[in-house]
C-alpha positions as CSV (number, residue, x, y, z in Angstrom):
1,X,-5.1,-8.3,37.0
2,X,-1.9,-9.4,35.3
3,X,-1.0,-13.1,35.2
4,X,1.7,-14.4,37.5
5,X,5.0,-16.0,36.2
6,X,5.8,-19.5,37.3
7,X,9.4,-20.5,38.3
8,X,10.2,-21.7,34.8
9,X,9.1,-18.5,33.2
10,X,11.1,-16.4,35.7
11,X,14.2,-18.3,34.7
12,X,13.3,-18.1,31.0
13,X,12.8,-14.3,31.1
14,X,15.5,-13.6,33.8
15,X,17.4,-11.2,31.5
16,X,14.2,-9.2,31.0
17,X,13.5,-9.1,34.7
18,X,16.9,-7.6,35.4
19,X,16.1,-4.6,33.2
20,X,14.4,-1.9,35.4
21,X,12.2,-0.7,32.4
22,X,10.8,-4.2,32.0
23,X,11.1,-6.1,35.3
24,X,8.6,-8.5,36.7
25,X,5.6,-6.3,36.1
26,X,6.7,-5.6,32.5
27,X,7.1,-9.3,31.8
28,X,3.7,-10.0,33.2
29,X,2.4,-7.3,30.8
30,X,3.9,-9.1,27.9
31,X,2.4,-12.4,29.1
32,X,-1.0,-10.7,29.2
33,X,-0.6,-9.1,25.8
34,X,-1.4,-10.2,22.3
35,X,-0.1,-9.3,18.8
36,X,-1.4,-10.0,15.4
37,X,1.2,-10.5,12.7
38,X,-0.1,-10.1,9.1
39,X,2.3,-12.2,7.0
40,X,4.7,-14.9,7.9
41,X,7.3,-14.2,5.3
42,X,10.5,-12.1,5.4
43,X,9.3,-9.6,8.0
44,X,7.0,-12.0,9.8
45,X,9.8,-14.4,10.5
46,X,12.0,-12.3,12.8
47,X,9.0,-10.4,14.2
48,X,7.2,-13.5,15.3
49,X,10.3,-15.3,16.6
50,X,11.3,-12.3,18.8
51,X,7.9,-11.6,20.1
52,X,7.5,-15.3,21.0
53,X,10.9,-15.3,22.6
54,X,10.1,-12.2,24.5
55,X,7.0,-13.9,26.0
56,X,4.1,-12.1,24.3
57,X,1.3,-14.3,25.6
58,X,-0.8,-14.7,22.5
59,X,0.4,-14.3,18.9
60,X,-1.8,-14.5,15.8
61,X,-0.4,-15.3,12.4
62,X,-2.3,-14.5,9.1
63,X,-1.1,-16.0,5.9
64,X,-2.5,-18.2,3.1
65,X,0.7,-19.3,1.3
66,X,2.8,-22.4,1.4
67,X,6.6,-22.6,2.0
68,X,8.6,-22.5,-1.2
69,X,12.3,-23.0,-1.6
70,X,12.7,-19.5,-2.8
71,X,11.5,-18.2,0.6
72,X,14.3,-19.7,2.5
73,X,16.9,-17.1,1.5
74,X,15.2,-14.7,4.0
75,X,12.2,-16.3,5.7
76,X,14.1,-17.9,8.5
77,X,11.1,-19.2,10.5
78,X,10.7,-21.9,7.8
79,X,13.0,-24.6,6.7
80,X,13.7,-27.2,4.0
81,X,11.7,-29.7,5.9
82,X,8.6,-27.5,5.7
83,X,8.6,-26.8,2.0
84,X,5.1,-27.3,0.7
85,X,3.5,-26.9,4.1
86,X,1.3,-24.0,5.1
87,X,3.3,-21.1,6.3
88,X,1.1,-20.5,9.3
89,X,1.6,-24.1,10.4
90,X,5.3,-24.1,9.8
91,X,5.6,-20.8,11.7
92,X,3.4,-22.1,14.6
93,X,5.6,-25.2,15.1
94,X,8.7,-23.1,15.2
95,X,7.3,-20.6,17.6
96,X,6.0,-23.2,20.0
97,X,9.3,-25.0,20.0
98,X,11.0,-21.7,20.9
99,X,8.5,-20.9,23.6
100,X,5.8,-23.5,24.5
101,X,4.3,-21.2,27.2
102,X,2.7,-18.9,24.6
103,X,-0.5,-19.3,22.6
104,X,-0.3,-19.2,18.8
105,X,-3.4,-18.7,16.7
106,X,-3.3,-19.3,13.0
107,X,-5.5,-17.9,10.2
108,X,-4.8,-19.7,7.0
109,X,-6.7,-17.2,4.9
110,X,-6.1,-14.0,3.0
111,X,-6.4,-10.8,5.1
112,X,-9.4,-9.2,3.5
113,X,-12.1,-6.6,4.1
114,X,-14.5,-9.4,4.9
115,X,-12.4,-11.0,7.8
116,X,-9.9,-8.4,8.9
117,X,-12.0,-6.7,11.6
118,X,-13.1,-10.0,13.0
119,X,-9.5,-11.3,13.2
120,X,-7.8,-8.1,14.5
121,X,-10.3,-7.1,17.1
122,X,-9.0,-9.8,19.5
123,X,-5.4,-8.4,19.6
124,X,-3.7,-5.5,21.3
125,X,-1.4,-4.6,18.5
126,X,-1.1,-5.2,14.8
127,X,2.2,-5.8,13.0
128,X,2.2,-5.2,9.2
129,X,4.5,-7.8,7.6
130,X,2.8,-7.6,4.2
131,X,4.4,-7.1,0.8
132,X,1.7,-5.4,-1.2
133,X,-0.2,-2.1,-1.1
134,X,-3.8,-3.4,-0.8
135,X,-3.1,-5.3,2.4
136,X,-1.0,-2.4,3.7
137,X,-3.9,0.0,3.3
138,X,-6.3,-2.5,4.7
139,X,-4.1,-3.2,7.8
140,X,-3.9,0.6,8.4
141,X,-7.6,1.2,8.2
142,X,-8.4,-1.8,10.4
143,X,-6.0,-0.4,13.0
144,X,-7.6,3.0,12.8
145,X,-11.2,1.7,13.1
146,X,-10.3,-0.5,16.0
147,X,-8.1,2.1,17.8
148,X,-5.0,-0.1,17.8
149,X,-1.4,0.7,17.0
150,X,-0.1,-0.6,13.7
151,X,3.7,-1.3,13.6
152,X,4.6,-0.9,10.0
153,X,7.6,-2.0,8.0
154,X,8.5,-2.5,4.4
155,X,11.6,-3.8,2.5
156,X,13.0,-3.7,-1.0
157,X,16.5,-4.7,-2.2
158,X,18.7,-2.9,0.4
159,X,16.2,-0.5,1.9
160,X,13.8,-0.7,4.7
161,X,11.2,1.5,6.5
162,X,9.7,1.2,10.0
163,X,7.1,3.3,11.8
164,X,4.3,3.0,14.3
165,X,1.0,4.3,13.0
166,X,-1.3,5.0,15.8
167,X,-4.2,7.4,15.0
168,X,-4.9,8.0,18.7
169,X,-1.5,9.6,19.2
170,X,-0.2,10.4,15.8
171,X,-0.5,9.9,12.0
172,X,-1.7,6.8,10.3
173,X,-0.3,5.3,7.1
174,X,-2.8,7.2,5.0
175,X,-1.6,10.5,6.4
176,X,1.8,9.7,4.8
177,X,0.5,8.0,1.7
178,X,-3.1,9.2,0.9
179,X,-3.0,7.5,-2.4
180,X,-1.2,4.3,-3.6
181,X,1.4,4.6,-6.3
182,X,0.3,4.0,-9.9
183,X,0.1,0.2,-10.6
184,X,3.5,-1.1,-11.7
185,X,5.5,1.9,-10.6
186,X,6.9,0.2,-7.5
187,X,8.4,-3.3,-8.2
188,X,7.6,-6.0,-5.7
189,X,10.3,-8.0,-4.0
190,X,9.4,-10.9,-6.3
191,X,10.3,-8.6,-9.3
192,X,13.1,-6.5,-7.8
193,X,14.6,-8.8,-5.2
194,X,15.7,-8.3,-1.6
195,X,19.0,-8.9,0.3
196,X,18.3,-11.9,2.5
197,X,19.4,-10.4,5.7
198,X,17.5,-7.1,5.3
199,X,14.1,-8.4,6.6
200,X,16.0,-9.7,9.6
201,X,17.3,-6.2,10.4
202,X,14.1,-4.4,9.7
203,X,11.9,-7.1,11.3
204,X,13.9,-7.0,14.5
205,X,13.4,-3.2,14.6
206,X,9.7,-3.8,14.1
207,X,9.6,-6.3,16.9
208,X,11.4,-3.8,19.1
209,X,8.8,-1.1,18.5
210,X,6.0,-3.6,19.3
211,X,7.6,-4.5,22.6
212,X,8.1,-0.8,23.5
213,X,4.4,-0.1,22.8
214,X,3.2,-3.2,24.7
215,X,5.4,-2.3,27.7
216,X,4.8,1.4,27.5
217,X,8.5,2.3,27.6
218,X,10.8,4.4,25.5
219,X,9.8,6.5,22.6
220,X,8.0,4.4,19.9
221,X,8.3,5.6,16.3
222,X,4.9,7.4,16.5
223,X,5.2,10.4,14.2
224,X,8.5,9.3,12.8
225,X,9.5,7.1,9.8
226,X,12.8,5.3,10.1
227,X,14.7,4.8,6.8
228,X,17.4,2.2,6.7
229,X,19.9,1.5,3.9
230,X,22.0,-1.6,4.3
231,X,24.6,-0.7,1.6
232,X,25.9,2.3,3.5
233,X,24.5,1.2,6.9
234,X,22.6,4.4,7.4
235,X,19.6,5.2,9.6
236,X,17.6,8.4,8.8
237,X,14.4,9.7,10.4
238,X,11.6,11.6,8.8
239,X,9.1,13.5,11.1
240,X,5.5,12.8,10.2
241,X,2.5,14.9,11.1
242,X,-1.1,13.9,11.2
243,X,-2.9,15.0,8.0
244,X,-6.0,17.0,8.9
245,X,-7.5,16.0,5.6
246,X,-6.8,12.2,6.1
247,X,-9.8,10.3,4.8
248,X,-9.6,7.7,7.5
249,X,-8.3,9.3,10.7
250,X,-8.9,13.0,10.1
251,X,-11.7,15.0,11.7
252,X,-13.7,15.0,8.5
253,X,-12.9,11.4,7.5
254,X,-15.2,10.1,4.8
255,X,-14.0,6.5,4.8
256,X,-16.0,4.9,7.7
257,X,-15.7,1.2,6.7
258,X,-13.4,-1.1,4.9
259,X,-13.4,-0.8,1.1
260,X,-12.2,-2.8,-1.9
261,X,-8.5,-2.4,-1.5
262,X,-7.5,-4.2,-4.7
263,X,-9.7,-1.8,-6.7
264,X,-8.3,1.2,-4.7
265,X,-4.7,0.2,-5.4
266,X,-5.2,-1.2,-8.9
267,X,-3.1,-4.3,-8.1
268,X,-3.8,-7.7,-6.5
269,X,-3.5,-8.2,-2.8
270,X,-0.5,-10.5,-2.9
271,X,3.1,-10.4,-4.1
272,X,3.0,-13.5,-6.3
273,X,3.5,-13.1,-10.1
274,X,0.2,-14.6,-11.3
275,X,1.6,-14.1,-14.8
276,X,-1.7,-13.4,-16.6
277,X,-2.8,-10.5,-18.8
278,X,-6.3,-11.8,-18.9
279,X,-8.4,-13.9,-21.2
280,X,-7.5,-13.4,-24.9
281,X,-4.2,-11.8,-24.2
282,X,-2.2,-14.8,-22.8
283,X,-0.3,-17.6,-24.5
284,X,0.9,-20.6,-22.5
285,X,4.5,-21.8,-22.7
286,X,3.3,-25.0,-24.5
287,X,1.2,-23.0,-26.9
288,X,4.2,-20.7,-27.6
289,X,6.5,-23.6,-28.2
290,X,4.0,-25.1,-30.7
291,X,3.4,-21.8,-32.5
292,X,7.2,-21.2,-32.9
293,X,7.4,-24.3,-35.0
294,X,5.3,-22.8,-37.7
295,X,5.1,-19.1,-37.2
296,X,7.6,-16.3,-37.1
297,X,7.2,-14.7,-33.7
298,X,9.1,-11.7,-32.2
299,X,10.0,-12.4,-28.6
300,X,10.3,-9.4,-26.4
301,X,12.0,-9.9,-23.0
302,X,11.2,-7.1,-20.6
303,X,13.4,-8.3,-17.7
304,X,16.4,-6.4,-16.4
305,X,19.7,-7.2,-18.2
306,X,21.3,-9.0,-15.2
307,X,18.4,-11.5,-15.3
308,X,19.5,-12.8,-18.7
309,X,22.5,-14.4,-16.9
310,X,20.0,-16.6,-15.1
311,X,17.9,-17.7,-18.1
312,X,17.1,-16.5,-21.6
313,X,15.2,-17.5,-24.7
314,X,17.1,-17.6,-28.0
315,X,16.7,-14.6,-30.4
316,X,14.6,-12.6,-27.8
317,X,15.0,-8.8,-27.8
318,X,15.7,-7.4,-24.4
319,X,14.1,-4.1,-23.5
320,X,13.5,-3.7,-19.8
321,X,10.0,-2.6,-18.9
322,X,11.2,0.7,-17.5
323,X,12.8,1.6,-20.8
324,X,10.0,0.3,-23.0
325,X,8.0,3.5,-23.4
326,X,11.1,5.3,-24.7
327,X,12.2,2.6,-27.1
328,X,8.9,1.7,-28.9
329,X,10.5,2.9,-32.2
330,X,12.8,-0.2,-32.0
331,X,9.7,-2.4,-32.4
332,X,7.5,-3.1,-35.4
333,X,3.8,-3.0,-34.7
334,X,3.1,-5.3,-37.6
335,X,5.1,-8.2,-36.0
336,X,3.4,-11.0,-34.2
337,X,4.9,-10.5,-30.8
338,X,5.1,-12.4,-27.5
339,X,6.2,-10.5,-24.4
340,X,7.7,-12.2,-21.4
341,X,9.4,-11.6,-18.1
342,X,10.2,-13.8,-15.1
343,X,6.7,-14.7,-14.1
344,X,4.3,-12.8,-16.4
345,X,3.5,-9.7,-14.3
346,X,5.9,-7.2,-15.8
347,X,5.1,-8.5,-19.3
348,X,1.4,-8.0,-18.7
349,X,2.1,-4.4,-17.9
350,X,4.3,-4.2,-21.0
351,X,1.4,-5.6,-23.1
352,X,-0.9,-2.8,-21.8
353,X,1.7,-0.2,-22.8
354,X,2.2,-1.7,-26.3
355,X,-1.6,-2.0,-26.8
356,X,-2.1,1.7,-25.9
357,X,0.6,2.5,-28.5
358,X,-1.2,0.7,-31.3
359,X,0.4,-2.7,-31.2
360,X,-2.4,-5.1,-31.9
361,X,-0.7,-8.5,-32.4
362,X,0.8,-9.0,-29.0
363,X,0.5,-11.8,-26.5
364,X,1.8,-12.2,-22.9
365,X,3.6,-15.4,-22.0
366,X,1.6,-16.6,-19.0
367,X,3.8,-17.5,-16.2
368,X,6.9,-16.0,-17.9
369,X,10.1,-17.7,-18.6
370,X,9.7,-19.6,-15.4
371,X,6.7,-21.4,-17.0
372,X,8.8,-22.1,-20.1
373,X,11.5,-23.6,-17.8
374,X,8.9,-25.8,-16.1
375,X,6.8,-26.9,-19.1
376,X,9.1,-26.7,-22.2
377,X,12.8,-26.5,-21.5
378,X,13.6,-28.1,-18.1
379,X,17.3,-27.4,-18.6
380,X,16.5,-23.8,-17.8
381,X,16.5,-22.9,-14.1
382,X,13.4,-21.5,-12.3
383,X,14.1,-18.5,-10.1
């Protein structure tokens, strides 16, 4: 039996009640429904705000990060007053202020193969607000195994994608992308950036799809991928079909349980630049500063040229990571070299490329130029 609405709720949701496709019964459906949002960042912000405002009765938030000032350009559920606080707690406070009649559950932990089924099984629908491939594949597989719809979205610079992957009625994410891209091929938002308003546009579309599924109205994006470009304000659609050879939702699926998704994708399950190439390959900012006093080191900056306007190290050679393979002849393998980028992730990939080409005397600046700005030259900005 659906829960009743009290007088205050009838007033709060009155604009919904006036819509024939929603009405009183639809609003009672929403009050009785639950949604799990994986990620409380750029996409999770508008998604959770609008689902809370719409009256979804129970909302789960999964994240394990803290609010950083660099988040506030796009993650509008947080604010300056919550910098340093857990994102799930910051988001919960905002959601309950917006709508105290709903229930908000928080999971301050990474979404992993060990806990994902336990967390997700209590919810009617899953919304993917993640920013990395391991968690994206994990979220898809969890939704398939539990028979739940997965409202997917992704963003990068000026582009966004939205779809509803629901294996009972159409394709899943793996039907579209059976294998992840090679590590390093697709830059993260931390590396490539994102227009601040983009997750608002895309996240609102994602919330719309979730409400349509929960209410059972309209035509959700099942079997369709929406492509959005903010620069030319274009919306395109790609029809998707179920892959009969899908390893998770196909008739002969051979993946029956959750796997190691970081190993499968070859990248960490987060979007942070951890800035390390591994033991023996890293040099810290302080170590580099000391070494530069006595040794002649070649500094190789693999960031994009426009990043040099933000911060730069004197005498560093700039060869963007994407051009490095074709410009190796410009470098001397006999040089003692330190490679750096913004946070250390791109330079770690550059080190692998250089090592495979025979460069033996190369180190990665752990934490990148941002670590240098924090530990050595505080006159440089951190970005």
